[in-house]
C-alpha positions as CSV (number, residue, x, y, z in Angstrom):
1,X,-2.8,14.9,-16.2
2,X,-5.4,12.2,-16.4
3,X,-6.8,11.2,-13.0
4,X,-8.4,7.8,-12.4
5,X,-10.8,7.8,-9.2
6,X,-11.6,4.4,-7.3
7,X,-14.2,2.0,-6.7
8,X,-14.7,0.3,-9.1
9,X,-18.0,1.5,-10.3
10,X,-17.7,4.4,-8.4
11,X,-17.5,8.0,-10.1
12,X,-14.9,11.0,-9.7
13,X,-16.3,14.1,-8.2
14,X,-15.8,12.6,-4.3
15,X,-12.4,13.3,-5.2
16,X,-13.6,17.1,-5.3
17,X,-12.4,19.6,-4.3
18,X,-9.4,18.2,-2.7
19,X,-7.6,17.0,-5.7
20,X,-8.1,20.2,-7.4
21,X,-4.8,21.4,-6.5
22,X,-3.6,19.0,-9.5
23,X,-4.9,21.4,-11.9
24,X,-3.1,24.9,-10.2
25,X,-0.5,24.2,-12.8
26,X,-1.1,22.1,-15.3
27,X,-4.2,20.5,-17.6
28,X,-6.1,17.9,-15.3
29,X,-8.3,15.7,-16.8
30,X,-11.1,13.5,-14.4
31,X,-13.8,11.2,-16.1
32,X,-16.2,8.8,-14.4
33,X,-15.6,5.3,-15.7
34,X,-17.7,3.3,-17.2
35,X,-20.4,2.0,-14.9
36,X,-20.3,4.5,-12.3
37,X,-21.8,8.1,-12.3
38,X,-22.2,10.1,-15.6
39,X,-21.0,6.8,-17.3
40,X,-23.8,4.2,-15.9
41,X,-25.2,1.8,-18.4
42,X,-28.0,-0.1,-19.2
43,X,-26.0,-2.8,-20.7
44,X,-25.7,-5.9,-18.6
45,X,-22.9,-7.1,-20.1
46,X,-19.7,-7.6,-17.4
47,X,-17.7,-4.7,-17.2
48,X,-14.1,-6.0,-16.6
49,X,-10.7,-4.6,-16.4
50,X,-9.8,-4.9,-19.8
51,X,-13.0,-2.7,-20.5
52,X,-11.4,-0.1,-17.8
53,X,-8.2,-0.4,-19.6
54,X,-9.9,0.2,-23.1
55,X,-12.0,2.9,-22.3
56,X,-8.7,4.5,-20.4
57,X,-6.9,4.2,-24.1
58,X,-10.1,5.9,-25.5
59,X,-10.0,8.7,-23.3
60,X,-6.3,9.3,-23.6
61,X,-6.6,9.2,-27.5
62,X,-9.5,11.7,-27.9
63,X,-8.6,14.2,-24.7
64,X,-5.2,13.4,-23.7
65,X,-2.8,13.7,-26.8
66,X,0.8,13.7,-26.2
67,X,3.0,13.0,-23.0
68,X,1.1,11.7,-20.3
69,X,1.0,11.5,-16.7
70,X,-1.6,9.7,-14.7
71,X,-2.5,9.7,-11.1
72,X,-4.5,7.3,-9.8
73,X,-6.4,6.7,-6.4
74,X,-7.1,3.2,-5.1
75,X,-8.6,1.3,-7.3
76,X,-8.0,4.1,-10.3
77,X,-3.8,3.4,-9.5
78,X,-4.5,-0.6,-10.3
79,X,-6.5,0.5,-13.2
80,X,-2.8,2.8,-14.0
81,X,-0.8,0.2,-13.7
82,X,-2.9,-2.3,-15.5
83,X,-3.1,0.3,-18.4
84,X,1.1,0.9,-18.2
85,X,1.4,-3.1,-18.3
86,X,-1.0,-3.4,-21.7
87,X,0.8,-0.5,-23.2
88,X,3.9,-1.7,-22.8
89,X,3.0,-5.2,-24.7
90,X,1.4,-3.0,-27.2
91,X,-2.3,-3.7,-26.4
92,X,-3.4,-0.3,-25.2
93,X,-2.8,3.9,-25.8
94,X,0.9,5.6,-25.7
95,X,2.6,4.8,-22.3
96,X,2.5,7.2,-20.0
97,X,5.5,9.1,-19.1
98,X,4.5,9.8,-15.1
99,X,2.6,7.7,-12.8
100,X,1.4,9.3,-9.5
101,X,-0.3,6.3,-7.8
102,X,-2.2,7.8,-4.1
103,X,-3.1,4.6,-1.7
104,X,-3.2,2.3,-4.5
105,X,-5.6,-1.1,-4.5
106,X,-3.6,-3.8,-3.3
107,X,-1.4,-5.4,-6.2
108,X,-2.6,-9.3,-5.9
109,X,-5.3,-11.1,-4.4
110,X,-3.6,-12.6,-1.4
111,X,-3.0,-8.6,-0.7
112,X,-6.8,-8.3,-1.5
113,X,-7.8,-10.8,0.8
114,X,-5.6,-9.0,3.8
115,X,-7.6,-5.8,3.0
116,X,-11.3,-7.3,3.1
117,X,-10.3,-8.7,6.3
118,X,-8.6,-5.4,7.9
119,X,-11.8,-3.3,6.4
120,X,-14.3,-6.0,8.2
121,X,-12.9,-6.1,11.3
122,X,-12.2,-2.2,11.3
123,X,-16.2,-1.7,10.6
124,X,-17.0,-3.9,13.8
125,X,-14.9,-2.0,15.8
126,X,-16.0,-0.8,19.6
127,X,-15.5,3.0,17.9
128,X,-17.3,2.7,14.9
129,X,-20.1,0.9,16.7
130,X,-19.7,3.8,19.4
131,X,-20.2,6.4,16.8
132,X,-23.0,4.5,15.3
133,X,-25.1,4.3,18.6
134,X,-24.4,8.1,19.3
135,X,-26.0,9.2,15.7
136,X,-29.1,6.8,16.6
137,X,-29.7,8.4,19.6
138,X,-28.8,12.0,18.4
139,X,-32.5,12.1,16.8
140,X,-31.1,13.3,13.7
141,X,-32.9,11.0,11.5
142,X,-36.4,12.7,12.3
143,X,-34.8,16.6,12.9
144,X,-32.9,16.4,9.6
145,X,-32.9,13.4,7.1
146,X,-30.4,14.5,5.1
147,X,-27.7,15.2,7.3
148,X,-28.5,11.9,9.0
149,X,-28.1,10.2,5.4
150,X,-24.8,12.1,5.2
151,X,-23.6,10.6,8.4
152,X,-24.8,7.2,7.5
153,X,-22.1,7.3,4.4
154,X,-19.5,8.7,6.5
155,X,-19.6,5.9,9.2
156,X,-19.9,3.3,6.1
157,X,-16.6,4.5,5.0
158,X,-15.1,5.2,8.7
159,X,-12.9,2.5,8.9
160,X,-10.9,3.4,5.9
161,X,-9.5,6.4,8.4
162,X,-6.8,6.0,10.8
163,X,-9.2,7.9,12.9
164,X,-12.9,6.9,12.7
165,X,-13.8,10.0,14.3
166,X,-12.1,12.1,11.2
167,X,-14.7,10.6,8.3
168,X,-16.7,14.0,8.5
169,X,-17.7,16.5,5.7
170,X,-17.3,14.2,3.0
171,X,-18.3,14.1,-0.4
172,X,-20.8,11.0,-0.9
173,X,-20.3,8.8,-3.8
174,X,-22.2,5.7,-4.7
175,X,-20.5,2.2,-5.9
176,X,-22.5,0.5,-8.7
177,X,-22.2,-3.2,-6.8
178,X,-22.4,-5.4,-10.4
179,X,-19.2,-3.0,-12.0
180,X,-17.3,-3.5,-8.3
181,X,-18.1,-7.5,-8.6
182,X,-17.5,-8.4,-12.4
183,X,-14.1,-6.1,-12.2
184,X,-12.9,-7.7,-9.5
185,X,-13.5,-11.0,-10.8
186,X,-11.9,-10.5,-14.2
187,X,-9.1,-10.2,-12.5
188,X,-9.3,-13.5,-10.9
189,X,-6.2,-14.7,-8.7
190,X,-4.0,-11.6,-10.3
191,X,-0.7,-10.7,-9.0
192,X,0.7,-7.7,-10.9
193,X,4.1,-7.6,-9.9
194,X,5.8,-9.9,-12.1
195,X,4.2,-7.4,-15.0
196,X,5.7,-4.2,-13.4
197,X,9.5,-5.6,-12.8
198,X,9.3,-5.0,-16.9
199,X,8.2,-1.4,-16.4
200,X,10.2,1.8,-16.4
201,X,8.3,4.7,-15.6
202,X,9.1,7.3,-13.1
203,X,6.7,6.8,-10.6
204,X,5.8,8.4,-7.0
205,X,3.6,6.1,-4.6
206,X,2.0,7.2,-1.6
207,X,0.2,5.4,1.1
208,X,-1.2,6.2,4.5
209,X,0.3,3.5,7.2
210,X,-2.9,3.2,8.8
211,X,-4.3,2.2,4.9
212,X,-6.6,-0.9,6.0
213,X,-4.6,-2.0,2.4
214,X,-1.5,-3.4,3.3
215,X,1.4,-1.1,3.2
216,X,3.2,-4.1,2.2
217,X,1.3,-3.8,-0.9
218,X,2.4,-0.6,-1.6
219,X,5.5,-0.7,-0.7
220,X,6.3,-3.7,-3.0
221,X,4.6,-1.8,-6.4
222,X,7.5,0.6,-5.6
223,X,10.2,-2.2,-5.1
224,X,9.3,-3.5,-8.3
225,X,8.9,-0.4,-10.4
226,X,12.0,1.7,-8.5
227,X,9.6,4.4,-7.4
228,X,9.9,7.4,-5.0
229,X,7.6,6.8,-1.9
230,X,5.8,8.9,0.4
231,X,4.5,7.0,3.7
232,X,2.2,8.7,5.6
233,X,2.0,8.9,9.5
234,X,-1.4,8.6,11.3
235,X,-3.2,8.2,7.9
236,X,-5.4,5.8,6.4
237,X,-6.9,5.4,2.8
238,X,-7.7,9.2,2.4
239,X,-4.8,11.4,2.9
240,X,-6.4,14.2,0.6
241,X,-8.7,14.4,3.5
242,X,-6.2,13.0,6.6
243,X,-3.3,14.7,5.2
244,X,-3.4,17.3,2.4
245,X,-0.5,19.5,2.8
246,X,1.5,16.3,3.1
247,X,0.2,14.7,-0.4
248,X,0.0,18.0,-2.3
249,X,3.7,18.4,-1.2
250,X,4.9,15.1,-2.2
251,X,3.1,15.3,-5.5
252,X,4.2,18.6,-6.6
253,X,7.8,17.9,-5.5
254,X,7.5,14.8,-7.5
255,X,5.8,16.7,-10.9
256,X,8.0,19.7,-10.5
257,X,11.3,17.6,-10.5
258,X,10.0,15.2,-13.3
259,X,9.1,18.1,-15.6
260,X,11.5,17.9,-17.8
261,X,10.5,14.0,-19.1
262,X,6.9,15.5,-20.2
263,X,8.4,18.9,-21.8
264,X,11.4,17.7,-22.9
């Protein structure tokens, strides 16, 4: 299985240790996508969605020959879909046998606009404002600068959670802004749904009902692919932190029940 992290412009290790359950019984690969983590580059050539798909194909060819399962989280789920679309058209590597899409990024520009507005509103909410005020009043900035920076990071992503107070003990990550910008710009006024309706890949779509990314976007992906779904209650965009037992059970069940597709 190849795991595609979110971003774009981030790196894989913020998914750890929670997603290591995938490797208990199956060979599982993670990599840092171009422009982030240990794949940072000084090359100023814009990194596009086509760049990411080509890199994904190269990783698959080099490290994951044979029947393939793609597991994508957030932007990584959208990258998995873009790769599958390009593979079906003969413009990428081998078609994956299965897809696991965890809280996929918006499937169209319209859904992305809805997400951006919702996320901005959440970050301005009174609840997160109270958490920020409590941090400033705590004296942590002077007492423990490293812990203060950790908490600043957690509050910067608290809007992704169904309950912002759960944004604790997170593995921090950085996003390379120019990579994020150039990748989304390269997609233009995108809508992947027409192309997805032409694909026939066993797929599981997992999504938190309180994700700022609209549940309707994930449902549209599932409908287009005829996918299995797992909608998580009281869960936002980080199910591996908010609902770890449920997401693990859903993914393990799907993988077990479709194992013959990659071993037969």
